[in-house]
RONUZA-880564 format. One record per atom (N, C-alpha, C): z, y negated, x negated; residue in three letters; residue number from 1; atom name. Coordinates in Angstrom, 1 decimal. Each point is the difference from the previous one (the first is absolute). Layout:
RONUZA-880564
((Z Y X) 'ALA' NUM 'CA')
...
end
This chain:
RONUZA-880564
((-110.7 1.3 79.9) 'MET' 1 'N')
((0.2 -0.9 1.2) 'MET' 1 'CA')
((0.9 0.8 0.9) 'MET' 1 'C')
((0.8 -0.8 0.8) 'GLU' 2 'N')
((0.9 0.6 1.0) 'GLU' 2 'CA')
((-0.8 0.5 1.1) 'GLU' 2 'C')
((0.6 1.1 0.6) 'LYS' 3 'N')
((-0.6 0.5 1.3) 'LYS' 3 'CA')
((0.6 -0.8 1.1) 'LYS' 3 'C')
((-0.8 0.0 1.1) 'HIS' 4 'N')
((0.5 -0.5 1.3) 'HIS' 4 'CA')
((0.7 1.1 0.7) 'HIS' 4 'C')
((1.3 -0.1 0.3) 'LEU' 5 'N')
((0.8 1.1 0.7) 'LEU' 5 'CA')
((0.4 -0.5 1.3) 'LEU' 5 'C')
((-0.5 0.6 1.1) 'ILE' 6 'N')
((0.2 -0.4 1.3) 'ILE' 6 'CA')
((0.6 1.1 0.8) 'ILE' 6 'C')
((1.0 -0.3 0.8) 'LEU' 7 'N')
((0.6 1.0 0.9) 'LEU' 7 'CA')
((-0.2 -0.5 1.5) 'LEU' 7 'C')
((-0.5 0.9 0.8) 'GLY' 8 'N')
((-0.1 -0.2 1.4) 'GLY' 8 'CA')
((1.2 0.8 0.7) 'GLY' 8 'C')
((0.8 -0.7 0.7) 'VAL' 9 'N')
((1.2 0.6 0.6) 'VAL' 9 'CA')
((0.0 -0.1 1.5) 'VAL' 9 'C')
((-0.1 1.1 0.7) 'HIS' 10 'N')
((0.0 0.0 1.5) 'HIS' 10 'CA')
((1.5 0.4 0.4) 'HIS' 10 'C')
((0.6 -0.9 0.8) 'ILE' 11 'N')
((1.4 0.2 0.4) 'ILE' 11 'CA')
((0.0 0.2 1.5) 'ILE' 11 'C')
((0.6 1.1 0.4) 'THR' 12 'N')
((0.2 0.2 1.4) 'THR' 12 'CA')
((1.5 -0.4 0.3) 'THR' 12 'C')
((0.2 -0.5 1.2) 'ASP' 13 'N')
((1.3 -0.4 0.4) 'ASP' 13 'CA')
((0.7 -0.9 -1.0) 'ASP' 13 'C')
((-0.7 -1.2 -0.2) 'ARG' 14 'N')
((0.4 -0.9 -1.0) 'ARG' 14 'CA')
((1.5 -0.4 0.1) 'ARG' 14 'C')
((0.5 -0.2 1.2) 'MET' 15 'N')
((1.4 -0.4 0.1) 'MET' 15 'CA')
((1.0 1.0 -0.5) 'MET' 15 'C')
((-0.3 1.3 0.1) 'VAL' 16 'N')
((0.8 1.0 -0.5) 'VAL' 16 'CA')
((-0.1 0.1 -1.6) 'VAL' 16 'C')
((-1.1 -0.2 -0.5) 'HIS' 17 'N')
((-0.3 0.2 -1.5) 'HIS' 17 'CA')
((0.1 -1.2 -0.8) 'HIS' 17 'C')
((0.0 -1.2 0.6) 'ALA' 18 'N')
((-0.1 -1.3 -0.7) 'ALA' 18 'CA')
((1.0 -0.1 -1.1) 'ALA' 18 'C')
((1.3 0.3 0.2) 'GLY' 19 'N')
((1.0 -0.1 -1.0) 'GLY' 19 'CA')
((-0.2 0.8 -1.2) 'GLY' 19 'C')
((-0.3 1.3 0.2) 'GLU' 20 'N')
((-0.3 0.9 -1.1) 'GLU' 20 'CA')
((-1.2 -0.4 -0.8) 'GLU' 20 'C')
((-1.1 -0.4 0.7) 'VAL' 21 'N')
((-1.2 -0.5 -0.7) 'VAL' 21 'CA')
((0.3 -1.2 -0.8) 'VAL' 21 'C')
((0.8 -0.9 0.6) 'GLN' 22 'N')
((0.3 -1.3 -0.7) 'GLN' 22 'CA')
((0.8 0.3 -1.3) 'GLN' 22 'C')
((1.0 1.0 0.1) 'ASN' 23 'N')
((0.8 0.3 -1.2) 'ASN' 23 'CA')
((-0.9 0.5 -1.1) 'ASN' 23 'C')
((-1.0 0.9 0.3) 'ILE' 24 'N')
((-0.9 0.5 -1.0) 'ILE' 24 'CA')
((-0.9 -1.1 -0.6) 'ILE' 24 'C')
((-0.5 -0.9 0.9) 'LEU' 25 'N')
((-0.8 -1.1 -0.5) 'LEU' 25 'CA')
((0.8 -0.9 -0.9) 'LEU' 25 'C')
((1.2 -0.2 0.3) 'THR' 26 'N')
((0.9 -0.8 -0.9) 'THR' 26 'CA')
((0.2 0.6 -1.3) 'THR' 26 'C')
((0.3 1.4 0.0) 'LYS' 27 'N')
((0.2 0.7 -1.2) 'LYS' 27 'CA')
((-1.3 -0.1 -0.9) 'LYS' 27 'C')
((-1.2 0.0 0.6) 'PHE' 28 'N')
((-1.2 0.0 -0.8) 'PHE' 28 'CA')
((-0.6 -1.4 0.0) 'PHE' 28 'C')
((0.7 -1.0 0.3) 'GLY' 29 'N')
((-0.5 -1.3 0.2) 'GLY' 29 'CA')
((-0.7 -0.6 -1.3) 'GLY' 29 'C')
((0.4 0.4 -1.1) 'SER' 30 'N')
((-0.6 -0.5 -1.2) 'SER' 30 'CA')
((-1.4 0.5 -0.3) 'SER' 30 'C')
((-0.4 1.0 0.7) 'CYS' 31 'N')
((-1.4 0.5 -0.1) 'CYS' 31 'CA')
((-0.9 -0.3 1.2) 'CYS' 31 'C')
((0.5 -0.8 1.0) 'ILE' 32 'N')
((-0.8 -0.3 1.1) 'ILE' 32 'CA')
((-0.5 -1.5 -0.1) 'ILE' 32 'C')
((-1.3 -0.1 -0.2) 'ARG' 33 'N')
((-0.5 -1.4 -0.2) 'ARG' 33 'CA')
((-0.3 -0.6 1.4) 'ARG' 33 'C')
((-0.6 0.8 0.9) 'THR' 34 'N')
((-0.3 -0.5 1.3) 'THR' 34 'CA')
((0.4 1.0 1.1) 'THR' 34 'C')
((0.6 -0.6 1.1) 'ARG' 35 'N')
((0.4 0.8 1.1) 'ARG' 35 'CA')
((-0.5 -0.6 1.3) 'ARG' 35 'C')
((-0.8 0.8 0.8) 'LEU' 36 'N')
((-0.6 -0.5 1.2) 'LEU' 36 'CA')
((0.4 1.0 1.1) 'LEU' 36 'C')
((0.6 -0.5 1.1) 'GLY' 37 'N')
((0.5 0.8 1.1) 'GLY' 37 'CA')
((-0.9 -0.3 1.2) 'GLY' 37 'C')
((-0.5 1.0 0.7) 'LEU' 38 'N')
((-0.8 -0.1 1.2) 'LEU' 38 'CA')
((0.6 0.8 1.1) 'LEU' 38 'C')
((0.1 -0.6 1.2) 'HIS' 39 'N')
((0.4 0.7 1.2) 'HIS' 39 'CA')
((-0.5 -0.7 1.2) 'HIS' 39 'C')
((-0.1 0.7 1.1) 'ASP' 40 'N')
((-0.5 -0.6 1.2) 'ASP' 40 'CA')
((1.1 -0.8 0.7) 'ASP' 40 'C')
((-0.3 -1.1 0.6) 'VAL' 41 'N')
((1.0 -0.8 0.7) 'VAL' 41 'CA')
((-0.6 -0.2 1.4) 'VAL' 41 'C')
((0.8 0.3 1.0) 'THR' 42 'N')
((-0.5 -0.3 1.4) 'THR' 42 'CA')
((1.0 -0.9 0.7) 'THR' 42 'C')
((-0.2 -0.4 1.2) 'ALA' 43 'N')
((0.9 -0.8 0.8) 'ALA' 43 'CA')
((1.4 0.6 0.1) 'ALA' 43 'C')
((0.0 1.4 -0.1) 'GLN' 44 'N')
((1.3 0.7 0.2) 'GLN' 44 'CA')
((0.7 0.1 -1.3) 'GLN' 44 'C')
((-0.6 -0.3 -1.1) 'GLY' 45 'N')
((0.6 0.1 -1.3) 'GLY' 45 'CA')
((-0.9 0.6 -1.1) 'GLY' 45 'C')
((0.7 0.4 -1.1) 'GLY' 46 'N')
((-0.8 0.6 -1.1) 'GLY' 46 'CA')
((-0.2 1.5 0.3) 'GLY' 46 'C')
((-1.0 0.5 -0.7) 'SER' 47 'N')
((-0.3 1.5 0.1) 'SER' 47 'CA')
((1.1 0.7 -0.8) 'SER' 47 'C')
((0.3 1.3 0.4) 'PRO' 48 'N')
((0.9 0.8 -0.7) 'PRO' 48 'CA')
((-0.6 0.5 -1.4) 'PRO' 48 'C')
((-1.3 -0.1 -0.1) 'ASN' 49 'N')
((-0.6 0.5 -1.2) 'ASN' 49 'CA')
((-0.6 -1.2 -0.8) 'ASN' 49 'C')
((-0.2 0.3 -1.3) 'GLY' 50 'N')
((-0.6 -1.0 -0.8) 'GLY' 50 'CA')
((-0.6 0.5 -1.3) 'GLY' 50 'C')
((-0.8 -0.8 -0.6) 'VAL' 51 'N')
((-0.6 0.4 -1.3) 'VAL' 51 'CA')
((0.3 -1.1 -1.0) 'VAL' 51 'C')
((0.4 0.5 -1.2) 'MET' 52 'N')
((0.3 -1.0 -1.1) 'MET' 52 'CA')
((-0.9 0.4 -1.2) 'MET' 52 'C')
((-0.6 -1.1 -0.6) 'ILE' 53 'N')
((-0.8 0.2 -1.2) 'ILE' 53 'CA')
((0.8 -0.6 -1.2) 'ILE' 53 'C')
((0.1 0.8 -1.0) 'LEU' 54 'N')
((0.8 -0.4 -1.2) 'LEU' 54 'CA')
((-1.0 0.0 -1.2) 'LEU' 54 'C')
((-0.1 -1.1 -0.7) 'GLU' 55 'N')
((-0.7 -0.1 -1.3) 'GLU' 55 'CA')
((1.1 0.1 -1.1) 'GLU' 55 'C')
((-0.2 1.0 -0.8) 'CYS' 56 'N')
((1.0 0.3 -1.0) 'CYS' 56 'CA')
((-0.5 -0.4 -1.4) 'CYS' 56 'C')
((0.9 -0.3 -0.9) 'ILE' 57 'N')
((-0.3 -0.2 -1.4) 'ILE' 57 'CA')
((0.9 0.8 -0.9) 'ILE' 57 'C')
((-0.4 0.1 -1.3) 'GLY' 58 'N')
((0.8 0.8 -0.9) 'GLY' 58 'CA')
((-0.4 1.4 -0.2) 'GLY' 58 'C')
((0.9 0.8 -0.4) 'LYS' 59 'N')
((-0.3 1.4 -0.3) 'LYS' 59 'CA')
((-0.3 0.8 1.3) 'LYS' 59 'C')
((-1.0 0.9 -0.2) 'GLU' 60 'N')
((-0.4 0.8 1.1) 'GLU' 60 'CA')
((1.1 1.0 0.4) 'GLU' 60 'C')
((0.8 0.4 -0.9) 'SER' 61 'N')
((1.1 0.9 0.3) 'SER' 61 'CA')
((1.0 -0.6 1.0) 'SER' 61 'C')
((0.3 -1.4 -0.2) 'VAL' 62 'N')
((0.8 -0.7 1.0) 'VAL' 62 'CA')
((-0.6 -0.1 1.3) 'VAL' 62 'C')
((-1.3 -0.3 0.0) 'PHE' 63 'N')
((-0.8 0.0 1.3) 'PHE' 63 'CA')
((0.1 1.3 0.7) 'PHE' 63 'C')
((-0.1 1.1 -0.7) 'ASN' 64 'N')
((0.2 1.4 0.6) 'ASN' 64 'CA')
((1.4 0.2 0.5) 'ASN' 64 'C')
((1.0 -0.5 -0.7) 'ASP' 65 'N')
((1.4 0.2 0.4) 'ASP' 65 'CA')
((0.2 -0.8 1.3) 'ASP' 65 'C')
((-0.6 -1.2 0.1) 'LEU' 66 'N')
((0.1 -0.8 1.3) 'LEU' 66 'CA')
((-0.6 0.8 1.1) 'LEU' 66 'C')
((-1.2 0.5 -0.2) 'SER' 67 'N')
((-0.7 0.8 1.0) 'SER' 67 'CA')
((0.8 1.2 0.4) 'SER' 67 'C')
((0.6 0.7 -0.9) 'ASP' 68 'N')
((0.8 1.2 0.3) 'ASP' 68 'CA')
((1.2 -0.4 0.8) 'ASP' 68 'C')
((0.7 -1.1 -0.4) 'ALA' 69 'N')
((1.2 -0.4 0.7) 'ALA' 69 'CA')
((-0.3 -0.4 1.5) 'ALA' 69 'C')
((-1.1 -0.7 0.2) 'LEU' 70 'N')
((-0.4 -0.3 1.4) 'LEU' 70 'CA')
((-0.4 1.2 0.8) 'LEU' 70 'C')
((-0.7 0.9 -0.7) 'SER' 71 'N')
((-0.5 1.2 0.7) 'SER' 71 'CA')
((1.2 0.9 0.5) 'SER' 71 'C')
((1.1 -0.1 -0.6) 'LYS' 72 'N')
((1.1 0.9 0.3) 'LYS' 72 'CA')
((0.7 -0.4 1.4) 'LYS' 72 'C')
((-0.3 -1.2 0.5) 'ILE' 73 'N')
((0.5 -0.5 1.2) 'ILE' 73 'CA')
((-0.8 0.6 1.2) 'ILE' 73 'C')
((0.7 0.6 0.9) 'ALA' 74 'N')
((-0.6 0.6 1.2) 'ALA' 74 'CA')
((-0.8 -1.1 0.7) 'ALA' 74 'C')
((-1.2 0.2 0.5) 'GLY' 75 'N')
((-0.7 -1.0 0.7) 'GLY' 75 'CA')
((-0.8 -0.9 -0.8) 'GLY' 75 'C')
((0.0 0.2 -1.3) 'ILE' 76 'N')
((-0.8 -0.9 -1.0) 'ILE' 76 'CA')
((-1.1 0.8 -0.6) 'ILE' 76 'C')
((-1.2 -0.5 0.1) 'GLU' 77 'N')
((-1.2 0.6 -0.7) 'GLU' 77 'CA')
((-0.5 -1.0 -1.0) 'GLU' 77 'C')
((-0.2 0.5 -1.3) 'VAL' 78 'N')
((-0.4 -0.9 -1.1) 'VAL' 78 'CA')
((-1.4 0.5 -0.5) 'VAL' 78 'C')
((-0.9 -0.9 -0.2) 'LYS' 79 'N')
((-1.3 0.3 -0.6) 'LYS' 79 'CA')
((-0.1 -0.9 -1.3) 'LYS' 79 'C')
((-0.5 0.6 -1.1) 'LYS' 80 'N')
((-0.1 -0.7 -1.2) 'LYS' 80 'CA')
((-1.5 -0.3 -0.3) 'LYS' 80 'C')
((-0.2 -1.2 -0.5) 'MET' 81 'N')
((-1.3 -0.4 -0.5) 'MET' 81 'CA')
((0.2 -0.5 -1.5) 'MET' 81 'C')
((-0.8 0.6 -0.9) 'VAL' 82 'N')
((0.1 -0.4 -1.4) 'VAL' 82 'CA')
((-1.4 -0.3 -0.4) 'VAL' 82 'C')
((-0.2 -1.3 -0.4) 'PHE' 83 'N')
((-1.3 -0.4 -0.5) 'PHE' 83 'CA')
((0.0 -0.2 -1.5) 'PHE' 83 'C')
((-0.8 0.7 -0.7) 'ASP' 84 'N')
((-0.1 -0.1 -1.4) 'ASP' 84 'CA')
((-1.1 -1.1 -0.3) 'ASP' 84 'C')
((0.2 -0.7 -1.1) 'HIS' 85 'N')
((-1.0 -1.0 -0.5) 'HIS' 85 'CA')
((-0.6 0.6 -1.3) 'HIS' 85 'C')
((-1.3 0.2 0.0) 'PRO' 86 'N')
((-0.7 0.5 -1.2) 'PRO' 86 'CA')
((0.1 -0.9 -1.2) 'PRO' 86 'C')
end
């Protein structure tokens, strides 16, 4: 059975890092099944920080490559969750 591969991505200063993050997501697009972006919005506008949840499919090595690529960007923190099915 396939594992559930989830990345939690905390992005600081979204406006500065958005282009680089998007390039990586596009490069690894074939392994991203679900993408959910969360950030605070106020009357003054959006928050400079945000969290993204990525559900990945395919080989765990590609999942790890995606995590590593995102982690190399300054201001990005990545947490992995891997759920095995017995």
